[in-house]
C-alpha positions as CSV (number, residue, x, y, z in Angstrom):
1,M,-143.2,-32.4,-16.6
2,T,-140.6,-30.7,-14.5
3,A,-139.5,-27.1,-14.5
4,A,-136.5,-26.3,-16.6
5,G,-133.3,-27.0,-14.7
6,A,-135.2,-28.9,-11.9
7,M,-134.0,-32.3,-10.8
8,P,-136.3,-35.2,-11.9
9,E,-138.5,-36.7,-9.2
10,R,-136.8,-40.1,-9.6
11,A,-133.5,-41.4,-10.8
12,P,-133.1,-42.7,-14.4
13,G,-134.1,-46.2,-15.1
14,A,-131.9,-49.1,-14.1
15,T,-130.6,-49.5,-17.6
16,D,-129.5,-45.8,-17.7
17,A,-128.1,-45.5,-14.2
18,A,-124.3,-45.7,-13.5
19,A,-123.2,-48.7,-11.5
20,L,-121.3,-48.1,-8.2
21,A,-118.3,-50.2,-7.2
22,V,-115.5,-50.2,-4.6
23,S,-111.9,-51.1,-5.1
24,T,-108.8,-51.1,-2.8
25,V,-105.1,-50.4,-3.3
26,I,-103.1,-52.2,-0.7
27,F,-99.5,-51.4,-0.1
28,A,-97.0,-53.6,1.8
29,L,-93.2,-53.6,2.1
30,R,-91.4,-56.7,0.9
31,P,-87.9,-57.4,-0.5
32,H,-87.4,-56.8,-4.2
33,E,-86.7,-60.2,-5.9
34,T,-83.7,-58.8,-7.8
35,T,-82.1,-56.1,-5.5
36,G,-83.2,-57.4,-2.1
37,R,-84.2,-53.9,-1.0
38,M,-87.5,-53.3,0.7
39,T,-90.0,-52.2,-2.0
40,L,-93.6,-51.3,-2.2
41,W,-95.8,-54.3,-3.4
42,I,-99.5,-54.6,-4.1
43,P,-101.8,-57.6,-4.5
44,L,-103.8,-57.9,-7.7
45,V,-106.6,-60.2,-8.7
46,R,-106.9,-61.8,-12.2
47,R,-110.2,-61.2,-13.9
48,T,-112.0,-64.5,-14.6
49,R,-114.7,-63.1,-16.8
50,N,-115.3,-60.4,-19.4
51,P,-114.8,-57.6,-19.9
52,Q,-111.0,-57.7,-20.0
53,K,-110.8,-61.4,-18.9
54,D,-107.4,-62.6,-17.7
55,L,-106.1,-59.1,-17.0
56,W,-104.9,-58.2,-13.5
57,A,-107.0,-55.8,-11.5
58,L,-107.4,-54.2,-8.1
59,P,-109.5,-56.2,-5.5
60,G,-113.0,-54.9,-5.4
61,G,-116.7,-55.5,-6.3
62,W,-120.1,-53.9,-6.6
63,L,-121.6,-51.8,-3.8
64,P,-124.8,-53.3,-2.4
65,V,-127.6,-50.8,-1.5
66,D,-127.5,-51.8,2.2
67,E,-123.7,-51.7,2.9
68,E,-121.5,-48.8,3.9
69,L,-118.7,-47.9,1.5
70,V,-115.9,-48.7,3.9
71,S,-117.6,-52.0,4.9
72,A,-117.8,-53.0,1.3
73,A,-114.2,-52.2,0.7
74,A,-113.1,-54.2,3.7
75,R,-115.4,-57.1,2.8
76,T,-114.2,-57.4,-0.8
77,L,-110.6,-57.1,0.2
78,G,-111.0,-59.9,2.7
79,E,-112.8,-62.1,0.3
80,T,-110.2,-61.8,-2.4
81,T,-106.9,-61.6,-0.4
82,G,-107.7,-62.5,3.2
83,L,-106.3,-59.1,4.3
84,A,-107.8,-57.0,7.1
85,P,-105.7,-53.8,7.3
86,T,-105.8,-51.5,10.3
87,Y,-105.4,-48.5,8.0
88,L,-108.1,-48.0,5.4
89,E,-108.9,-44.6,3.9
90,Q,-110.9,-43.3,1.0
91,L,-108.5,-42.4,-1.8
92,Y,-110.5,-41.0,-4.6
93,T,-113.6,-41.5,-6.8
94,F,-113.0,-42.5,-10.4
95,G,-115.9,-42.0,-12.8
96,E,-114.7,-41.0,-16.3
97,L,-117.4,-41.9,-18.9
98,E,-115.2,-44.3,-20.9
99,R,-113.4,-46.1,-18.0
100,S,-115.4,-49.3,-18.5
101,P,-117.0,-50.8,-21.6
102,G,-120.7,-51.0,-21.7
103,R,-122.6,-49.6,-18.6
104,R,-120.9,-46.7,-16.9
105,V,-119.1,-47.7,-13.7
106,V,-118.1,-45.2,-10.9
107,S,-115.5,-46.7,-8.5
108,V,-114.9,-45.4,-5.0
109,V,-111.3,-46.4,-4.3
110,Y,-109.8,-47.0,-0.8
111,W,-106.2,-47.5,0.0
112,A,-104.6,-49.5,2.8
113,M,-101.2,-50.3,4.2
114,V,-100.3,-53.6,5.8
115,Q,-97.3,-54.8,7.7
116,S,-94.9,-57.3,6.1
117,A,-96.0,-60.1,8.4
118,E,-99.6,-59.7,7.5
119,A,-98.8,-59.5,3.8
120,E,-97.0,-62.9,4.1
121,R,-100.3,-64.4,5.4
122,A,-102.3,-63.1,2.5
123,S,-104.0,-65.5,0.2
124,E,-102.0,-66.2,-3.0
125,S,-103.2,-68.4,-5.9
126,E,-103.3,-68.6,-9.7
127,N,-105.6,-65.6,-9.6
128,V,-104.2,-63.6,-6.7
129,R,-100.6,-62.4,-6.8
130,W,-98.3,-59.7,-5.4
131,F,-96.6,-57.3,-7.8
132,V,-94.0,-54.6,-7.3
133,A,-96.0,-51.4,-7.4
134,D,-93.7,-49.5,-9.7
135,E,-93.3,-52.5,-12.1
136,L,-96.8,-53.4,-13.1
137,P,-98.1,-55.0,-16.4
138,P,-101.0,-53.4,-18.2
139,L,-104.0,-53.8,-16.0
140,A,-107.7,-53.9,-16.5
141,F,-109.7,-50.7,-17.1
142,D,-108.0,-47.6,-15.6
143,H,-106.3,-49.5,-12.7
144,N,-102.8,-48.5,-13.7
145,R,-103.8,-44.9,-13.5
146,I,-105.5,-45.5,-10.1
147,I,-102.3,-47.1,-8.7
148,D,-100.1,-44.3,-10.1
149,Y,-102.3,-41.8,-8.2
150,A,-102.1,-43.9,-5.0
151,L,-98.3,-44.0,-5.2
152,W,-98.2,-40.3,-5.7
153,R,-100.5,-39.7,-2.7
154,L,-98.5,-42.1,-0.5
155,R,-95.1,-40.5,-1.4
156,T,-96.5,-37.0,-0.8
157,K,-98.3,-37.9,2.4
158,V,-95.4,-39.8,4.1
159,E,-93.5,-36.6,4.2
160,Y,-96.0,-34.8,6.4
161,A,-98.3,-37.4,8.1
162,A,-97.5,-40.4,10.3
163,I,-98.6,-42.8,7.7
164,A,-95.4,-44.8,7.9
165,H,-96.8,-46.2,11.2
166,A,-99.1,-48.5,9.2
167,F,-96.1,-50.4,7.8
168,L,-94.6,-51.1,11.3
169,G,-95.4,-53.2,14.3
170,A,-96.2,-51.8,17.8
171,T,-92.5,-51.2,18.4
172,F,-89.6,-50.6,16.0
173,T,-86.1,-49.3,15.7
174,L,-85.3,-46.0,14.1
175,A,-83.4,-48.0,11.4
176,E,-86.7,-49.9,10.6
177,L,-88.6,-46.6,10.4
178,R,-86.0,-45.1,8.1
179,E,-86.2,-48.2,5.9
180,V,-89.9,-47.5,5.5
181,Y,-89.2,-43.9,4.4
182,E,-86.5,-45.0,2.0
183,A,-88.7,-47.6,0.4
184,V,-91.6,-45.3,-0.1
185,L,-89.6,-42.3,-1.3
186,Q,-87.1,-44.4,-3.3
187,R,-84.1,-42.5,-2.1
188,P,-81.5,-42.9,0.6
189,I,-81.8,-40.9,3.8
190,D,-78.8,-40.0,6.0
191,P,-79.2,-42.0,9.3
192,A,-77.8,-39.3,11.6
193,N,-80.0,-36.5,10.2
194,F,-83.0,-38.8,10.3
195,R,-82.5,-39.8,13.9
196,R,-82.2,-36.1,15.0
197,T,-85.3,-35.1,13.0
198,V,-87.4,-38.0,14.3
199,E,-86.4,-37.5,17.9
200,A,-87.1,-33.8,17.7
201,S,-90.5,-34.3,16.1
202,G,-92.1,-35.7,19.2
203,T,-94.1,-38.2,17.1
204,V,-92.3,-41.3,18.5
205,V,-91.6,-42.3,22.0
206,A,-88.7,-44.4,23.4
207,T,-90.0,-47.5,25.1
208,G,-86.9,-47.9,27.3
209,E,-86.3,-51.3,25.8
210,V,-83.8,-52.6,23.3
211,V,-83.7,-55.3,20.7
212,A,-82.7,-58.5,22.4
213,G,-80.1,-61.0,21.2
214,T,-77.9,-58.5,19.2
215,R,-74.2,-58.2,19.5
216,H,-72.5,-54.9,20.4
217,R,-74.7,-52.0,21.3
218,P,-78.4,-53.1,20.9
219,P,-80.7,-50.6,19.1
220,R,-83.4,-48.9,21.1
221,L,-87.1,-49.7,20.5
222,Y,-89.6,-46.9,19.9
223,R,-93.4,-46.6,19.4
224,Y,-95.6,-44.0,17.9
225,D,-97.5,-41.7,20.3
226,A,-100.7,-43.5,21.2
227,S,-102.8,-40.4,20.2
228,I,-101.7,-40.7,16.6
229,D,-104.2,-41.8,13.9
230,L,-103.4,-42.1,10.3
231,A,-106.0,-40.1,8.4
232,D,-107.7,-36.8,8.8
233,R,-111.4,-36.5,8.0
234,G,-111.9,-33.3,9.9
235,P,-115.5,-32.8,11.2
236,L,-116.6,-36.0,9.4
237,G,-114.9,-38.1,11.9
238,P,-113.5,-41.6,11.4
239,E,-115.1,-44.3,9.2
240,S,-115.6,-47.6,10.8
241,V,-116.2,-51.2,9.7
242,P,-118.6,-53.6,11.4
243,G,-117.3,-54.4,14.9
244,G,-116.4,-50.8,15.6
245,Q,-112.9,-50.7,14.2
246,S,-112.0,-47.1,13.3
247,V,-110.2,-46.9,10.0
248,A,-109.5,-43.2,9.8
249,G,-109.2,-40.4,12.3
250,P,-107.3,-37.2,13.2
251,S,-103.7,-37.1,12.1
252,V,-100.6,-35.4,13.3
253,S,-97.5,-34.2,11.5
254,A,-94.7,-36.6,10.8
255,P,-91.1,-35.7,11.0
256,S,-89.9,-33.8,8.0
257,V,-87.6,-36.1,6.2
258,P,-84.2,-34.6,5.5
259,S,-83.5,-34.1,1.8
260,T,-80.6,-35.7,0.1
261,G,-80.9,-33.3,-2.9
262,E,-81.7,-36.3,-5.2
263,Q,-84.6,-36.2,-7.6
264,R,-87.7,-38.3,-6.7
C-alpha cells in the first residue's frame, strides 16, 4: 500500500497508460488556386486504417521510448512528406480525454515553416496532399482544432518575432517580405510604411546587391541579421535533431507591422 496522496511506485499497466504521439503542422506559402494570391497551405496525410479511416490528418506517429520528441517529429514528417524544415518548434500538447476513440492518446504537436521551393519538392500522392490552411475539410480526431490554434499562433507571432524569415530564402526583397506578412495576416499592408518600419527595425540588412535582369530600377536585396533565430526557449536552449541541427533558439523582435485599420 502507499500513503494517501503519494505517487504509486510504478506507472499503471500498459493497458491503462496513455499513448504518446507526435504530430507536425507545416506551413508553406503557395498561390491560391482561385485568386492567385500567396496563401498559407499545409500538407495532410490520408488515414489508411481505423479509427477514422480515409479522413485527412496531420503527419505524425507514435513516440518510441528511445527517441527525442523533436527527432520523432522530424522523422515522421520526413517519412510522410519528404520535408526537412529548418524551423521546427514545439507548439502545444493536446491531451483531452475524448480526443481519440479507445485508448487515450496525448499528442505533442510541433509546427514548421518551409519555403515555397521546398514545398514544391514535397512528396504528393493519393494519400498526401496540400490544402489551403483556412479552407480545410473535416479532419481526423481534433486536428481541425490543432490547426486553428497553429494559425492563431502564427498570426500572433509574426507581428512580434522574426518568424517570417522561415518562409524566405537567404536573400529577399522588401516586397517579398511584405508579401509574407500579407499572406499570413490576410490583409494588405501599405508598402511605404512597411519599408520605413522594416528599415528602422534593424532586423534586416541590405546586402548591397539588387535583383538581376529587371527593367527600370531593380529592387534591393536584403537578408536577416545572422544572429536571429526563430524561437525562444529561454534557459532551456534550442532543441536539435540528429546531426546537430538546431531547430529553436533565442529570438529577436520583428518589425511592428503597420496597421491598416482592417479587421483580422
